[in-house]
C-alpha positions as a LaTeX table, in Angstrom:
\begin{tabular}{lrrr}
\hline
Residue & $x$ (\AA) & $y$ (\AA) & $z$ (\AA) \\
\hline
Met1 & 114.72 & 130.93 & 118.63 \\
Lys2 & 116.04 & 134.21 & 118.28 \\
Arg3 & 119.17 & 135.39 & 120.28 \\
Val4 & 120.45 & 138.98 & 120.64 \\
Tyr5 & 123.96 & 139.27 & 122.02 \\
Phe6 & 125.35 & 142.30 & 124.13 \\
Asp7 & 128.49 & 143.70 & 124.25 \\
Ile8 & 129.18 & 145.82 & 126.74 \\
Asp9 & 131.21 & 148.67 & 126.93 \\
Thr10 & 134.41 & 146.96 & 124.81 \\
Gln11 & 136.04 & 150.55 & 124.86 \\
Ile12 & 139.15 & 151.08 & 124.13 \\
Asp13 & 139.41 & 152.50 & 127.59 \\
Phe14 & 138.37 & 149.66 & 129.29 \\
Leu15 & 140.38 & 146.95 & 127.62 \\
Phe16 & 144.33 & 147.99 & 127.00 \\
Pro17 & 147.04 & 149.04 & 129.72 \\
Thr18 & 147.29 & 152.73 & 128.33 \\
Gly19 & 143.34 & 153.23 & 128.65 \\
Ala20 & 141.55 & 155.84 & 131.06 \\
Leu21 & 139.93 & 153.64 & 133.39 \\
Tyr22 & 142.11 & 149.85 & 132.14 \\
Val23 & 140.35 & 146.98 & 133.73 \\
Pro24 & 143.23 & 144.45 & 134.60 \\
Gly25 & 143.58 & 141.40 & 131.81 \\
Ala26 & 140.72 & 142.77 & 129.65 \\
Glu27 & 143.14 & 142.69 & 126.81 \\
Leu28 & 143.42 & 138.91 & 126.54 \\
Leu29 & 139.10 & 138.95 & 126.25 \\
Val30 & 139.81 & 140.86 & 122.42 \\
Pro31 & 140.02 & 137.60 & 120.64 \\
Thr32 & 136.87 & 136.07 & 122.18 \\
Leu33 & 134.61 & 139.06 & 122.03 \\
Ala34 & 135.95 & 139.58 & 118.61 \\
Arg35 & 134.63 & 135.43 & 118.14 \\
Leu36 & 130.80 & 136.45 & 119.99 \\
Asn37 & 130.56 & 139.67 & 117.71 \\
Arg38 & 131.38 & 138.39 & 114.86 \\
Gly39 & 128.51 & 134.96 & 115.62 \\
Ala40 & 126.11 & 137.08 & 116.60 \\
Gly41 & 123.24 & 137.02 & 114.08 \\
Thr42 & 122.15 & 140.14 & 116.01 \\
Leu43 & 124.58 & 142.27 & 118.47 \\
Ile44 & 123.91 & 145.25 & 120.68 \\
Ser45 & 126.70 & 147.28 & 121.88 \\
Thr46 & 126.61 & 149.47 & 124.11 \\
Met47 & 129.42 & 152.48 & 124.22 \\
Cys48 & 130.14 & 154.87 & 126.98 \\
Ala49 & 129.79 & 158.28 & 125.91 \\
His50 & 130.98 & 160.81 & 128.19 \\
Ala51 & 131.02 & 164.79 & 128.42 \\
Glu52 & 134.45 & 166.28 & 129.86 \\
Asp53 & 132.90 & 167.10 & 132.99 \\
Asp54 & 130.44 & 164.28 & 133.80 \\
Pro55 & 129.51 & 163.78 & 137.28 \\
Glu56 & 130.26 & 159.78 & 136.66 \\
Phe57 & 134.22 & 161.16 & 136.56 \\
Leu58 & 134.06 & 161.99 & 140.33 \\
Lys59 & 133.61 & 158.46 & 141.58 \\
Tyr60 & 135.75 & 156.42 & 138.36 \\
Gly61 & 137.87 & 159.47 & 136.93 \\
Pro62 & 137.71 & 160.60 & 133.03 \\
His63 & 136.90 & 158.14 & 130.79 \\
Cys64 & 135.27 & 157.35 & 127.39 \\
Val65 & 135.08 & 161.09 & 126.75 \\
Ile66 & 133.17 & 161.86 & 123.25 \\
Gly67 & 135.82 & 162.09 & 120.31 \\
Thr68 & 139.24 & 160.24 & 122.07 \\
Ala69 & 140.44 & 157.01 & 120.33 \\
Gly70 & 139.45 & 155.79 & 124.00 \\
Gln71 & 136.09 & 155.83 & 123.63 \\
Leu72 & 135.92 & 153.78 & 120.49 \\
Lys73 & 135.75 & 150.04 & 120.01 \\
Pro74 & 138.79 & 147.73 & 118.92 \\
Ala75 & 138.10 & 147.64 & 114.82 \\
Ala76 & 138.00 & 143.78 & 115.85 \\
Leu77 & 134.78 & 144.09 & 117.66 \\
Met78 & 133.23 & 146.25 & 114.91 \\
Asn79 & 130.93 & 144.03 & 112.96 \\
Gly80 & 127.59 & 146.06 & 112.01 \\
Gln81 & 126.25 & 145.76 & 115.51 \\
His82 & 123.71 & 148.11 & 116.80 \\
Ile83 & 125.61 & 151.13 & 118.92 \\
Ile84 & 123.84 & 152.40 & 122.13 \\
Glu85 & 125.56 & 155.33 & 123.70 \\
Lys86 & 125.63 & 156.06 & 126.95 \\
Gln87 & 126.26 & 158.31 & 129.61 \\
Gln88 & 125.64 & 156.08 & 132.65 \\
Leu89 & 126.36 & 152.80 & 133.96 \\
Asp90 & 123.30 & 151.33 & 133.64 \\
Leu91 & 121.88 & 150.90 & 129.76 \\
Phe92 & 118.74 & 151.21 & 130.97 \\
Thr93 & 118.75 & 154.99 & 130.90 \\
Ser94 & 119.37 & 155.29 & 126.94 \\
Pro95 & 116.10 & 156.01 & 125.67 \\
Lys96 & 117.27 & 154.39 & 122.71 \\
Leu97 & 117.32 & 150.87 & 124.14 \\
Gly98 & 113.58 & 150.42 & 124.89 \\
Pro99 & 112.16 & 150.76 & 121.47 \\
Leu100 & 114.75 & 148.46 & 119.63 \\
Leu101 & 114.31 & 145.85 & 121.85 \\
Val102 & 110.40 & 146.38 & 120.80 \\
Glu103 & 111.39 & 145.98 & 117.87 \\
Leu104 & 114.12 & 143.05 & 117.88 \\
Ala105 & 111.71 & 141.01 & 119.77 \\
Ala106 & 114.81 & 138.58 & 120.91 \\
Asp107 & 113.55 & 135.19 & 122.82 \\
Glu108 & 116.70 & 135.28 & 124.49 \\
Tyr109 & 119.75 & 137.42 & 125.54 \\
Val110 & 123.47 & 137.11 & 125.80 \\
Val111 & 125.68 & 139.18 & 127.39 \\
Tyr112 & 129.37 & 140.25 & 128.31 \\
Gly113 & 132.42 & 142.71 & 128.49 \\
Val114 & 132.70 & 145.06 & 130.87 \\
Val115 & 133.40 & 145.97 & 133.75 \\
Thr116 & 131.23 & 142.77 & 135.24 \\
Glu117 & 130.57 & 144.35 & 138.71 \\
Leu118 & 129.16 & 147.47 & 136.91 \\
Cys119 & 127.79 & 147.21 & 133.58 \\
Val120 & 127.37 & 144.16 & 132.40 \\
Arg121 & 125.40 & 144.19 & 136.06 \\
Phe122 & 123.19 & 146.40 & 134.97 \\
Ala123 & 122.36 & 144.85 & 131.48 \\
Ala124 & 122.43 & 141.01 & 132.52 \\
Leu125 & 119.79 & 141.83 & 135.68 \\
Gly126 & 117.86 & 144.75 & 133.54 \\
Leu127 & 117.90 & 142.32 & 130.58 \\
Leu128 & 116.47 & 139.23 & 133.27 \\
Gly129 & 114.19 & 141.42 & 134.61 \\
Met130 & 112.50 & 141.37 & 131.44 \\
Gly131 & 111.26 & 138.15 & 131.96 \\
Lys132 & 113.36 & 136.44 & 128.64 \\
Pro133 & 116.27 & 133.81 & 129.59 \\
Val134 & 119.97 & 135.51 & 129.91 \\
Arg135 & 123.53 & 133.94 & 129.43 \\
Leu136 & 126.81 & 135.25 & 130.65 \\
Val137 & 129.57 & 134.56 & 129.35 \\
Thr138 & 131.57 & 134.35 & 132.09 \\
Asp139 & 134.75 & 133.93 & 129.89 \\
Ala140 & 134.17 & 137.17 & 127.94 \\
Ile141 & 134.34 & 139.37 & 131.46 \\
Ala142 & 136.57 & 141.31 & 133.18 \\
Pro143 & 136.24 & 142.70 & 137.17 \\
Leu144 & 137.75 & 145.25 & 138.91 \\
Asp145 & 136.59 & 144.55 & 141.85 \\
Ala146 & 136.78 & 140.08 & 142.23 \\
Gln147 & 134.91 & 140.01 & 145.24 \\
Ala148 & 131.75 & 142.33 & 143.49 \\
Ala149 & 131.74 & 140.11 & 140.40 \\
Ala150 & 131.68 & 137.33 & 142.54 \\
Arg151 & 128.64 & 138.67 & 144.59 \\
Phe152 & 127.53 & 139.76 & 141.59 \\
Leu153 & 127.53 & 136.29 & 139.48 \\
Ala154 & 125.87 & 134.56 & 142.30 \\
Asp155 & 123.15 & 137.07 & 142.64 \\
Phe156 & 122.67 & 136.31 & 139.15 \\
Ala157 & 122.60 & 132.61 & 139.14 \\
Ser158 & 120.34 & 132.70 & 141.90 \\
Arg159 & 117.61 & 134.74 & 140.11 \\
Gly160 & 117.78 & 132.40 & 137.19 \\
Gly161 & 120.48 & 133.50 & 134.84 \\
Glu162 & 122.62 & 130.91 & 133.05 \\
Leu163 & 126.52 & 131.20 & 133.26 \\
Thr164 & 128.16 & 129.97 & 129.64 \\
Thr165 & 130.88 & 129.95 & 127.85 \\
Ala166 & 131.85 & 131.26 & 124.29 \\
Ser167 & 132.25 & 127.74 & 123.27 \\
Gln168 & 129.42 & 127.13 & 124.24 \\
Met169 & 127.28 & 129.72 & 122.73 \\
Leu170 & 129.78 & 129.20 & 119.26 \\
Arg171 & 128.52 & 125.88 & 119.08 \\
\hline
\end{tabular}
């Protein structure tokens, strides 16, 4: 079975308290994220890549501006993955993703990263819509809005997605 892992937006601006759009507690995920990335046979990492005047900033404020330190991934999370840069919340808006998914021909997807109720949600539900099993690693995600994240997790599970942990994925 070919499993493809998705590391969603684990960038400095989201993961650390000094980041422009810090997700509280996300820095605590870095060791787990690093273990998952190292254990992934095939890994796709998405990265927000915004221009200085990006329209998304009207809602979320400036973050992950191209060429800034905040747009980078921590070194511990760089493991020879396929990088998909995106300008919108939904990774499926990237023209590079579709051909890469065809090329990789996965049987199953594993998703983790930040922000749970935003970019992780788009990734998990979009991949689930492709008709293949999707596992969401619940101890490797972090929300900005806990209630919205809980609604997403319930919706994901009700659509057939599987909630799992890093330990289960790394056996």
